[in-house]
N, C-alpha and C positions, 0 to 999 in steps of 0.2 A: 749336827746332832750326833753326839758321841755315845750316849747311853740312854737306855730306856729305864724309867723309874718304876720299880715294882710297886704294887698297890696292896696295902693292908686295907681291905674293903670292909667298912662297917655296913654290911648289906642287910638292913633291918628286915626287908621283905624280899625274899629271893624270887618269888613268882606271884602272879595274880592268884588270889585265893578267894574262896567264897565259903559262907557258913553252910551252904548246901540245902537249906530249906527256906521256902518262901511262903508267907501267909499274906492275907489281905486285911489284917487287923488294923494296921495304921491307915486311917482314912482321912485325917485332917492335920493341918500344920500344928494345931494346938497339941494334939496327942504326940506328934513327933517331938515337939519342943519339950513337953513334959518328960518324955521318955529319956531323951539325951541329957537334958539338964539335970535330971535326977541321978543318972548313972555316972556322968562325967564330973559332977560336982563343981563345975565352973573352972576346973584346972586346965582343960583342953579347949582350944579354939574350935568352934564349929559354926556352920551356918545352915539355915533351912530355907525352903523356897519362898517364904514370906519376907525374907530379908532383902533389902535393896541391893546387896552385893552378891547375892547367891548366884545369879546367872552369869555375872562377870567372872566370878571365881570358877564356875564350871567350864566356861568357854576359854579361860585363860590359857590352858594347855591341853586342848582337845582338837585334833587336827582333821577329823572327818566330819564336815559340816552336815552331811546327810544323816549322821547319827545325832549330833548335838542339836540340830534344828527340829528334831522330833520330840514333842512334849512327852511321849511315852517312854523315852529313854533317859529322862532326867532323874538324878538320884533324889531320894527323900531327904538326904542331909549330906553335907560335906564336912568331914572332920580333918583338922589340920594340926596333928601332933608336932611338937617341937623338940621332944627328947625321947629317948628309948622308953623311959618310964611312961610318958604320955601315950606312946604307941602301944605299949602293953595294955594300958587302961582302955584305949580305943578299941583294940581287938576284943578284949574281954567284954566291953560294952556291946559290941556288934554281935558277938556270939550269943548274947542274951536277947538280941533284937529280933522281932518277927520279920526279918528280911535278910537278904544276902549282903555281903560287903565285898568291895573291890578295891584294889590298891592301884594308885597312880603315882608313877615316878616323874616321867616327863610328858606323857600323853601322846607320844609319837606312834602309837599303835593305830595304823590306818584301818584295821579291822574293828577298832573301838573296844578292844579287849580290856583296856584300862579305864574305860569310862562309860560302859554300857553293860547291860545284863541280857542273858538269853531270854527270848520269848517275852520281852517287856516286863520282866519281873521287878518287884520292888528291890532297891538296893541302896546301900550307903556307900559313899565314896570316901576312902581314906587317902587324902592327898599328902604326899611327902615333901612338898615344896619347902617347908620350914626345917626339914632334916637335911640340910645342905652344907654342913661344915666340911671343910677340906683342910687337913693338918699335914703339912709336908715336913719330913725330918730328913735333912740332907746327910746327916751323919750315918744313918742306916740306909739311906737311899730308898726310902719308902714313904708312903702317904696313907693316912687314914681318911676314908671318904664315906660320907653318909649317902644312903641310897637316893635321897632327893636332890643331891647335887647334880647339876647338868655337866655335860662334857666341857662346855665353855668355862665353867667355874673351876673344874679340875685343871684344865690347861692354863688358866690364868694364875692359879696359885702355884703350880709347878714352875711357870715362867718367872714368877716373882722370886721364887727360892733359888733358881739357877737358870742361866742361859745355855747350859750344856745338857740339860736333861729334858725328857719328854715322856709321854705315856701313849702307847699304841691303842687308840680307840677310834671312834667314828669321826666323820667330817663335820656334822652339823652341831653347833654349840648348844642348841636348846634341847638336845636329846638327854633324857634322864639316865643317869649312870646305873640305877637299879635294874631297869629292864634291859638296857643295852648290854651290860656286862653279864647279867644273869643268863642271857641267851647267847653268849659268845663274844660279840663285840668286834666286828670287822672294821679295820681302818686302813689309812694310807700307809702306815708303817707295819702292817701285819705280815707282809711278805718276809720282812727281816726279823721282827720281834714276836710274831705270833698274834693270836687274838688277845683282846683285852682281858678275857677270863684266864688266859694262860699266864698272865702276870699278877694274878691275885694270889697272895701267899697266906692270907688268913681272913677270917670273916666272923662277925657276930651276927647271928640270925634271930629273928622272931618268927615262929611258925604260925600257922593259921589258928592254932589253939591258944595263942598268947603265951607261949613258952619261949624263954630266952636260951639260945645255944651259943657256945663258943667252940668253933670248929665242930667236932663230933660229940662234945660233952655238953649236956644240958646243965645250965647254971641257974635255973629258976624252977619253982614248983610247977607241977602239971596244971594246965588250965582246965 
């Protein structure tokens, strides 16, 4: 290993966020379906509890079974944005919803912070698994990474681009880059190259109000 590859991180969601208010208005799958289908206009993939794939999607990357096996902790819907525009639309939709929303990158939070809500409140889960693109540029020795990409996907794309470069992050390949890097990111190369977050040189962010930021400059209207 000769060099550590710097990371231009497209970190769409920096931390788990919620809309802050919970109501009990949504009481049936039909109401949930009508609400989200109306606001998302069919452009963003989502699933609700009545769907046969809902529970498989929810358990796909949730690692604390004591939380996921509790029916009271299941989300009222799972949204799967695939672009930053769809992510903006999803957050705007959730801000208008009568429940909280939670962001999941890889689901490795053993406290369940990325797939459960406090006090069994109603919540929508925005899963970033489709925001997983990794673009490596060996000329600049950087890579753009979306927050839904796992560490394994980052390592794979870096190794495809060069046998002499790597990125200092965690050991487990299924860890989501959004949560891992957003909270520091300790790994086996950290003693020499620092934390994963120390190697982030730029970021595009979407905040909990659905506003798009480039570094410290907002580049979209207020939500």
